[in-house]
N, C-alpha and C positions, 0 to 999 in steps of 0.2 A: 503494499500499500504506499501512496506517496506520502510524504511529509506534510503536505498541505491537507490531505484527507484527514490524516491522523489528528492534526491540529485542530481542524474544524470539528471533528467527532468529540474530543475531549473538551474543547472550548465551549461548544454548545451545551454539553451534558452538565459541565460545572456551573455555566452562566445560568441555566434554566433552574437547577437544583438550589444554587445560591439565592436566586431571586425568591424562589418559593419558601425558603427558610427566612428570608428577610421580611416577608409579610408577617411572619410570627414574631420576629425580633422587633419589627417596627410598633407593633401593638403593645409591647411591653418596653418600649423606649429603650431598646438595646441594640439598635442598628449599628452604632458606632463600636459596639464591643469587638467586632470582628477586626476592626483596625489594629487595636492593641494587641490582640491575639496574633495577627499577621506579623507584627514586629517581634512577638515572641518566637516566632520561627526562625529569625535570624542566627541564633547559635547553631542550629541544625543545618540551616543552609550553608553557613560559614564552613562547617565540617564537611558537608557534601562537595563544596568547591575545593576544599584542600585535598581530599581524599578521592575525588573522581566519581562519586556516584549521584544518583538522581536527587534533586533539591526537596522534592516532595517526601521522598523517603527520610531525608534528613529532618525535614520539618515536623514530621508525625510525632516522634518521641518527646520533643520539647512542648509542643503545643498541648499534647495529651497530659504531660507533666503540669503544664500551667493551668489547665482546666481542672485537674484533680486538687492542685493547691487553692485555686480560687473557690472550689466547692467546699473543701475542708475549712478554710479561713472564714467563708460565709456561715457556715455551722457554728463555728467557735466564737466570731467576734460580732455577727449580725450586722456588720457593715454591708452597704449597698454592693451588689456584684460589680458594677461598673467602676466603683472605687477601689476594689480589690484588683480588678483587672489592670488598672493603670499602675499599681504598685508592682504587679508581677510582671507586666511587660517591660517596664523601665529597667528592671533588673536584668531581664533577658537581653535587652538591646546593649546594656552596658557590657555584658559578658561577650556577646557577638563582637562588638567592635574591638575587643582586645586581640582578635585573631582573623576577622574577616579580610580575606585578600582584597585590596582595594581596587586592583585592576579587573576583578570579576565581580565588583559590587553591583553592576547594572542588572545581572540576571537575579541577583537577590532582592532588588528594589523595584524593579518593574516587571520582572518575569521574562520567560523566554519559552514560549509554547511551540516554537517552530523546531525545537531539539527532541520533542515527545518521541518516544519509540512504540513499537507495536505492543510489546509488553505493558509499558507504562499506560498505554491507552486502554487495553483491556481491563487493568486493574482499576484504573479512573472510572471507567464506564461502569463496572460492576459495583464499586463503592458508591458511585453517585445513585444507581438504581436503588440499592439497598436504603441509602439515606432518604431518597424520595419516597420509599414505601413507609419507612419508619415514621417520617413527618405526617404522612397521610394518617397514620394510625394513632399518633399522639395529638394530633392537631386540636382536636374537640377538648381534650383534657387540658392541654397547655393553654387553650383560650381561656378556659374557667380558671386556671391557676393564675393567669395574668390579670383576670378580673378581681379576684379575691382568693388568697390562699386559704383564709379561714373557712370560706365557703367550700372550696375544693376538700379540704380536710373534713369537713362535716359530712361530705358524701363519700367518705372512706378512701379518698385518693392518697397515696403515698407521695407527698409533694417532693420530699428530698430525692427520692428516686427518679421522679420525672425531671426534676431540675437538672440532676446529673446527667441523665439521658439527653436532654435538651443542650447542655454544654458539651457533650461528647458529639453530637451532630455538628453543632457549630465548629468544633475543633476540626473534625474531618473536612468539612467544606473549606475552612481556612487552609489547611495543610495542602489540599489539592488546588486552592485558588491561587496560592503563590506561584505555582506552576505557570497560570494563566496570565495574572496581572502583576505579580511580585507582592512583597510584603507590604509595600506602602499603600496600596490601592485595594486591598481586599475589602474594606469596609465599603467601598463605593460599589463593588460587585454585588454585594448583599443589600445595600440601602438604596441606591437610586431607582432600581426597577419597582421596588415596593412603593416609593414615594410617587413615582411617575403614574402608577396604576391607581393609587389612592385618589389622585386628581380626577381621575376620569370615571372610576367604577362606583356604582349604585348599589352594589350587594356584595356579599362575600365571595360568591362564585365569580363574578367579574373582576374582583380584587386579586383573588389567587391566580386565575387563569391569565389575567393580564400581566401579572408581574412575571410569570414564567415565560410568555411570549415575548416580552420586553428583554428578559435576560437572554433568551436564545438569540433574539435577532442582533442584540447589541454585541455579543460575543462573536457570532457568525460574520457580521459586517466588519468588525474591528480586525478580525483575522484576515479576512479578504483584503481590506485596506492595506494591512501590513505587507501582505504578499507583493502588492502593486506599487507600494510607496516606498518600501524599505525601512519605514519607521517601526519601532517596537509595537507588538500587537497590544500588550497590556494598556498603556496610555490611550490608544486608539479606541480599545473597548470601552474605556470609562468615558471618553469624549462622545462617542456614539450614544451612551447612556444619557449623558449630560443633555445632548441635543434632544433626545426623546423627552426628557424631563422638561426642558424649556417649552417644548411643543405642547406638552400636556397641561403645563400651566397656563399657556395661552388659550387652550381649548377648554379649560376647566370652567364649569357653570356654577 
């Protein structure tokens, strides 16, 4: 398979699933959490660049470790999740820049989907499919948790377990998202499609479906533009997302 086809396949799957997860994160005012978690992948990306293995593989253990620490600290301190995320990500970034190869920093910061292999593509697509199905299963429950944790607990829902699973899904999307748009732009990959479709949707179905469509279209278009222009795909994907958002703001009723 051509590298362009592999890039388009991975990019559209990651873009669509990230946007779907973003609709849930936006309702919980957590859309920007993906940004700090993206930065948290930098130590793993640095190791991947130093030793020559896939950056998503390097990103996974660090972002999973960060998620576990955030979850544990939230249970222990009762501080807001976004505040704990800031503490963890700042520590991760500090560690990363101790040994991140400056000459290879671009791949870490803005991604490089053009180098994805067939095996990477298969793993990414399978993981994104599993994440998508899991989000579908927990979406109603997490929506109730977002409205009121006390109400969810009164319904017999294990809020701690669902919060951990929710954070784990974010971690997987972020770890794969750094391959597409880099560690700097993962929050936009999650947040902008959800913001765009919120401007236009009138019900939950339109909101969710619209975000997935915007996520897929922006990723597909950004990768194609990268192929023809020579610019990195990551920033182009986000710029396409930004254009869609501006258009949705203009059309908003």
